[in-house]
C-alpha positions in Angstrom: 223.7 212.8 100.2 224.9 214.7 103.0 228.2 214.0 105.0 226.1 214.9 107.9 224.6 211.5 108.0 227.4 209.9 107.5 229.5 211.7 110.0 226.9 210.1 112.7 227.1 206.7 112.2 230.9 206.2 110.1 227.8 204.4 107.6 229.1 204.6 103.9 225.1 206.3 103.1 225.3 206.8 99.6 226.5 203.0 99.3 223.7 201.5 101.5 221.4 203.4 99.4 222.3 201.7 95.8 222.6 198.3 97.2 218.9 199.3 99.2 217.7 199.7 95.6 217.8 195.6 95.4 214.7 195.5 98.1 212.0 197.4 97.3 210.6 197.0 101.1 213.7 199.2 102.4 213.1 203.0 102.2 216.4 205.1 101.0 218.2 206.8 103.7 217.5 210.4 103.7 219.3 214.1 105.2 216.0 214.4 107.2 216.5 211.0 109.2 217.9 211.4 112.4 216.7 208.7 115.1 219.7 206.4 115.7 218.8 205.7 119.2 221.7 204.8 121.2 223.3 201.7 123.2 221.5 199.3 123.7 217.5 200.3 121.8 219.8 200.9 119.0 221.8 197.5 119.4 217.5 196.0 120.0 216.4 198.0 117.4 219.1 196.8 114.2 218.8 193.2 115.8 215.3 192.3 116.2 213.3 195.0 114.1 216.0 196.6 111.2 215.4 194.5 107.3 218.2 192.9 106.9 220.0 191.4 103.7 219.4 188.1 105.1 220.7 186.1 102.1 224.5 188.5 102.5 223.7 189.2 99.0 225.3 193.1 99.1 227.7 192.3 101.9 231.0 194.0 101.5 233.9 195.7 103.1 233.1 198.5 105.1 229.5 197.2 105.4 227.9 198.1 109.4 226.8 195.4 110.5 225.3 193.0 113.5 227.4 190.5 114.6 227.7 187.6 117.6 230.4 189.2 119.2 230.5 186.5 121.5 229.3 182.8 121.4 226.9 181.1 124.0 224.2 178.3 123.7 221.8 179.9 125.5 222.6 183.7 125.4 224.8 185.0 123.2 225.8 188.6 122.7 224.9 190.8 120.3 227.2 193.9 118.8 227.5 196.4 115.7 231.0 196.5 113.7 232.4 197.3 110.3 233.3 194.2 107.8 237.2 195.1 107.4 237.6 191.2 104.7 235.3 188.6 103.9 237.0 185.1 103.2 233.7 183.4 100.9 235.6 180.0 100.4 235.8 180.2 104.7 232.5 181.7 104.9 233.8 184.1 107.6 235.0 187.8 107.8 237.2 189.8 110.0 235.3 192.6 111.8 235.9 195.7 113.5 234.0 195.6 116.5 232.1 199.7 117.6 233.8 200.2 121.3 230.9 200.4 122.8 230.6 196.1 122.1 234.3 195.3 123.1 234.1 194.8 126.7 232.7 191.2 126.0 236.0 190.3 123.9 239.1 188.4 125.6 242.5 188.2 124.2 243.8 189.6 121.9 240.1 190.0 120.7 239.8 192.4 123.2 243.0 194.4 122.6 242.3 195.3 119.3 238.9 195.4 118.9 238.8 192.7 115.7 236.9 189.6 116.0 236.8 186.6 113.4 233.4 185.6 113.0 231.3 182.9 110.2 228.8 184.5 107.9 226.3 182.6 109.8 226.7 184.7 112.8 226.5 188.5 111.0 223.5 190.5 109.9 223.1 193.3 107.3 220.5 195.3 108.6 220.0 197.8 105.4 217.6 200.0 108.1 219.4 201.7 109.8 217.4 204.7 111.2 214.3 204.4 112.6 212.6 206.4 110.1 213.5 203.7 107.6 211.2 201.6 109.5 208.9 204.2 110.4 208.3 204.2 106.9 208.6 200.8 105.5 205.4 200.1 108.3 203.8 203.0 107.4 204.2 202.1 104.0 202.6 198.1 104.5 199.4 199.4 107.2 198.4 201.5 104.5 198.1 198.7 101.2 195.1 197.4 102.8 193.6 200.4 101.5 191.7 200.3 98.3 193.0 202.6 96.4 196.1 205.1 95.1 194.8 207.5 97.1 193.5 206.1 100.0 197.1 204.4 100.0 198.9 207.6 99.7 196.7 209.6 102.4 197.7 207.0 105.0 200.9 206.4 104.5 201.7 210.0 105.2 199.5 210.3 108.9 201.0 206.9 109.5 204.4 207.5 108.9 204.1 211.1 110.7 203.2 209.6 114.1 205.3 206.7 114.0 208.2 208.8 112.8 207.7 211.9 115.9 207.2 208.7 118.1 203.5 209.5 118.8 202.8 206.3 118.9 205.2 203.0 119.0 204.0 199.6 117.3 204.6 196.3 118.8 207.6 194.3 118.3 206.4 192.4 115.6 205.0 194.9 113.6 207.9 197.3 113.5 209.8 194.0 111.9 207.2 192.6 110.1 205.3 195.0 108.9 205.3 195.9 105.1 208.4 193.1 105.1 206.3 191.5 102.9 207.7 188.5 105.0 204.7 185.6 106.7 205.7 186.8 109.8 202.7 187.0 113.0 202.0 191.3 114.0 201.5 190.0 117.4 204.1 189.9 119.8 202.6 187.2 122.3 199.6 184.4 122.2 197.8 182.2 124.8 196.5 178.8 123.9 193.7 177.2 125.1 193.5 174.7 127.3 195.5 171.1 125.9 193.1 168.3 125.0 194.0 165.4 126.5 194.6 162.9 123.9 198.2 161.6 121.7 196.3 164.6 119.1 195.9 167.0 120.9 199.0 167.1 122.4 200.2 166.7 119.1 197.8 170.2 117.6 198.7 171.6 120.7 202.8 172.0 120.1 201.5 172.4 116.8 200.0 175.8 117.2 202.9 176.8 119.1 205.9 175.5 116.2 204.2 177.4 113.7 203.9 180.6 116.5 207.1 180.7 117.8 208.2 180.0 114.1 206.4 183.2 112.9 207.7 185.0 115.4 205.6 185.2 118.7 205.9 184.0 122.4 203.1 181.0 123.6 201.8 180.8 126.8 200.7 177.6 127.8 198.6 175.5 131.4 198.8 172.0 131.3 196.5 172.0 133.7 194.0 169.2 131.3 196.4 166.3 131.4 196.9 163.7 133.6 198.7 163.2 135.9 202.6 160.6 136.0 201.1 157.0 135.8 197.2 157.7 135.5 195.8 155.0 133.1 195.7 155.6 129.2 193.8 152.9 128.1 193.7 153.9 124.8 197.2 152.1 124.1 196.7 150.0 127.5 199.7 151.9 129.5 200.6 155.0 132.1 200.9 158.3 131.0 204.9 159.9 131.0 203.0 162.7 133.4 201.7 166.0 132.5 205.3 167.2 133.4 206.9 165.3 130.6 204.1 166.8 127.3 205.2 170.0 128.6 209.2 169.8 128.5 208.6 168.2 125.6 206.8 172.2 124.3 208.6 173.8 126.1 212.6 172.3 123.5 210.3 174.3 120.9 211.9 176.7 122.2 215.1 175.4 121.3 214.5 174.2 118.5 212.3 176.9 116.7 214.5 179.5 114.4 212.0 182.5 115.2 211.3 185.0 112.6 213.7 188.0 113.4 217.1 187.0 115.6 214.2 187.2 118.7 214.8 184.6 121.1 211.8 182.7 121.6 210.2 182.8 124.7 207.4 180.3 126.3 205.7 180.6 129.5 203.9 177.3 130.9 201.7 177.0 133.8 200.3 174.5 136.1 197.8 174.9 138.8 198.2 173.8 141.8 195.7 171.3 142.5 197.3 169.0 140.0 198.5 166.0 141.1 202.4 166.5 139.5 202.4 169.8 141.1 205.2 168.8 142.6 207.1 167.6 140.0 206.5 170.9 138.4 207.6 173.0 141.0 211.5 171.2 142.1 211.5 170.3 137.7 214.1 173.3 137.4 216.0 173.3 140.4 219.6 173.1 139.9 220.7 174.2 143.4 222.1 170.9 144.4 222.6 172.5 147.9 219.0 173.3 148.0 218.0 170.2 146.8 219.8 168.4 149.5 218.0 171.1 151.7 214.7 169.7 150.7 215.5 166.2 151.8 216.8 166.6 154.9 214.1 169.7 155.8 210.5 168.4 154.2 208.1 166.2 156.1 206.6 165.9 153.0 207.5 162.4 151.6 206.9 163.4 148.1 209.2 166.5 147.7 211.8 163.7 149.3 211.4 161.9 147.2 211.0 164.2 143.4 214.6 165.8 145.1 216.6 163.0 145.1 215.2 161.8 141.8 216.5 165.7 140.4 219.5 165.5 142.3 222.7 163.4 141.0 225.3 162.2 143.4 228.9 161.0 141.4 231.4 159.6 144.0 234.6 160.8 144.7 237.9 158.8 142.7 240.0 157.5 144.2 242.4 159.9 142.8 240.5 162.5 143.5 240.6 161.6 147.2 244.2 161.4 146.7 244.3 165.0 145.5 241.7 166.9 148.8 243.5 164.7 151.8 246.9 166.5 149.8 245.4 169.9 150.5 244.3 168.9 154.0 247.2 167.9 154.6 248.7 171.0 154.5 245.9 172.6 157.0 247.6 172.8 159.7 250.8 174.5 158.6 252.4 177.6 158.7 251.6 179.0 155.1 249.2 176.6 154.4 251.0 175.4 151.4 249.8 178.5 149.6 246.1 177.4 149.7 243.5 179.4 150.4 240.6 178.7 153.9 238.2 178.4 151.2 240.1 176.1 149.7 240.7 174.1 152.2 237.0 174.6 153.6 235.8 172.7 149.6 238.9 170.1 150.1 237.0 169.0 153.1 233.9 169.1 152.3 234.5 166.8 149.3 235.9 164.2 151.5 233.0 165.1 153.7 230.5 163.8 151.0 232.5 161.3 149.8 231.2 163.0 146.4 229.9 165.7 144.6 226.4 166.8 144.0 224.4 168.3 139.7 221.3 167.2 138.9 219.7 165.3 136.8 218.2 166.6 133.3 219.5 170.1 133.8 217.5 171.7 130.5 214.2 170.2 131.8 211.8 172.6 130.8 214.6 175.4 130.3 212.6 176.2 127.2 210.7 177.9 129.0 209.8 179.6 132.2 207.3 178.1 134.7 204.0 179.8 136.7 202.1 177.8 139.3 198.4 178.7 138.8 197.5 179.6 142.4 193.4 179.4 143.3 191.8 180.6 146.6 190.9 177.4 147.9 194.2 176.9 148.3 195.2 180.2 149.4 192.5 179.7 152.3 194.4 176.6 152.8 197.8 177.6 153.4 196.5 181.2 155.6 194.0 178.4 158.0 197.0 176.1 158.1 194.8 172.8 156.9 195.6 169.6 153.5 195.4 170.4 150.4 193.5 167.9 147.6 195.1 167.2 144.6 193.0 165.7 142.2 192.0 165.6 139.0 189.0 164.0 136.4 188.7 159.6 137.5 189.7 158.9 134.1 190.8 155.2 135.0 187.1 154.5 136.4 185.1 156.4 133.4 182.5 154.0 131.3 182.3 154.8 128.2 179.4 157.9 128.2 181.6 159.0 130.7 185.2 158.9 128.8 183.3 160.3 125.7 182.2 163.5 127.7 185.7 163.9 129.2 187.3 163.4 125.5 185.0 166.6 124.2 184.7 168.6 127.5 187.3 168.3 129.6 189.3 170.7 127.9 187.0 173.4 127.5 186.6 173.2 131.4 190.3 172.9 132.7 189.2 173.4 136.3 189.0 170.3 138.0 186.5 172.0 140.5 184.1 172.7 138.3 184.3 169.4 136.5 183.3 167.3 140.0 180.6 170.8 139.7 179.0 169.4 137.1 178.7 165.8 138.5 182.2 164.1 136.9 183.9 161.6 139.0 187.2 163.2 140.6 190.0 161.0 142.3 191.7 162.7 144.8 195.6 161.3 144.4 196.4 163.2 147.6 196.4 165.7 150.4 199.2 167.6 151.2 199.9 170.1 154.3 198.4 173.8 152.2 201.9 175.8 153.9 204.2 172.6 153.3 203.3 173.0 148.9 203.6 176.6 149.7 207.4 176.9 151.2 208.2 174.4 148.1 207.3 177.1 146.1 209.1 179.8 148.5 212.0 178.1 148.4 212.3 177.0 144.7 211.3 180.6 143.1 214.1 182.1 145.7 216.9 179.7 145.4 215.9 179.9 140.8 213.7 182.7 140.4 210.7 180.1 139.9 208.0 179.2 139.4 206.0 182.6 139.8 202.2 182.6 140.8 199.5 183.2 138.7 196.1 184.5 140.4 194.0 182.5 138.2 190.8 183.1 140.0 191.4 186.7 141.3 192.3 186.8 136.8 189.1 185.5 135.8 186.9 187.5 138.7 188.1 190.4 137.6 188.6 190.2 133.8 186.0 191.8 130.8 186.0 187.9 128.3 182.9 186.5 131.1 180.9 188.9 128.7 182.3 186.8 126.4 181.5 183.6 128.0 185.2 182.9 128.1 187.5 182.4 130.9 191.1 183.6 131.9 193.5 180.3 131.4 196.7 181.8 131.1 199.7 184.5 130.6 201.4 184.7 127.7 206.1 185.0 128.5 205.0 189.0 128.7 202.3 188.7 131.8 199.1 189.4 129.3 196.5 187.3 130.6 194.7 185.1 127.8 
């Protein structure tokens, strides 16, 4: 192998090609390959799309690897490096991190660039050039052709287009095509409305789990789930509400290990006229100061109540009171005891409030992005500063025939306005000033970046899905509608 390739990568190409022989899906490096990519593009290519020796059966000293350079429960920092030594007994290795990724390290690691990491956080990419991925993809896509002659013809055609970047497939295709693994070739999905039953929720959850395990992101609209405290006749009880079930679905993002190393993604939506909409909007607010602002400034009692339920107050201990009072004793003394004005202000605030504020259940719905489905009716109510009804099918008062129709058809309709037009009973749970709800959306979006908004009526007016008798239900995490 020409040393030109090795000089650009610092990778022992001959040794890597020898390892590649154990993986029939992977194509060897050839002298004509040149697409390495740079910076974050290179890291993403190697981390997400390159075929890897997941069993680490070829991993050895000197190998080029992708690793977690800085651990974090939600957003670990990934980087590139070379194996210096392996301690199989302790399932760990010493890695020389490439200079581009040393900045996130601390202490001695930052000084030397050498880190000790568990083998579970280290991956060995076998495809280090984009052309290798392109050749695997071309081989996989052409494999459906019925004859060897056609397969060879289409491998060449596909490879030419891919290697020259005339066409770049979606990430899941880059990862999956030709890999001989059972992963999806679609990046993102939107699920149909959920059937409002334990079986329906379980089936929806099962399908979301299956999609995510194969590398796909998922969009869900929970507007067909009955609201909190609605009657559940079958068990002579009450529903825990749509938001609690949506949180359960969102938790799958943290639980399911995806195909490849891409972090899972979900988009979860609820329509603006659902009785649980206020709880949904507030659910991801993590800023106690904003929750206190809502409690003190909103005129809506339900918003106040739900903000109070989200807010957690921890009283100061006697020791903490003495500590903060001791700090304040220096306030009027020259030099202030070395304390800054900010520290003094914080001590005053702690004593004034008598404790610290945080939030209950800070992990709630963190496995998904959330958005409110905005209807034209709602925006008209906002513009006209009128009252807005939060409503849902009146399941508590349906007779046997109506309940049968609900169980069979409600999840296919999904829009309470259409359901009412069809002649079925609808219960108005409450009325709220539309601007109060709109302001709540904007405050939470400003200070926690969620919820987003999705103009679902506009989407349904413009979609060509109507020609196929379909409707827009939600977007997926990528923002595509279905």
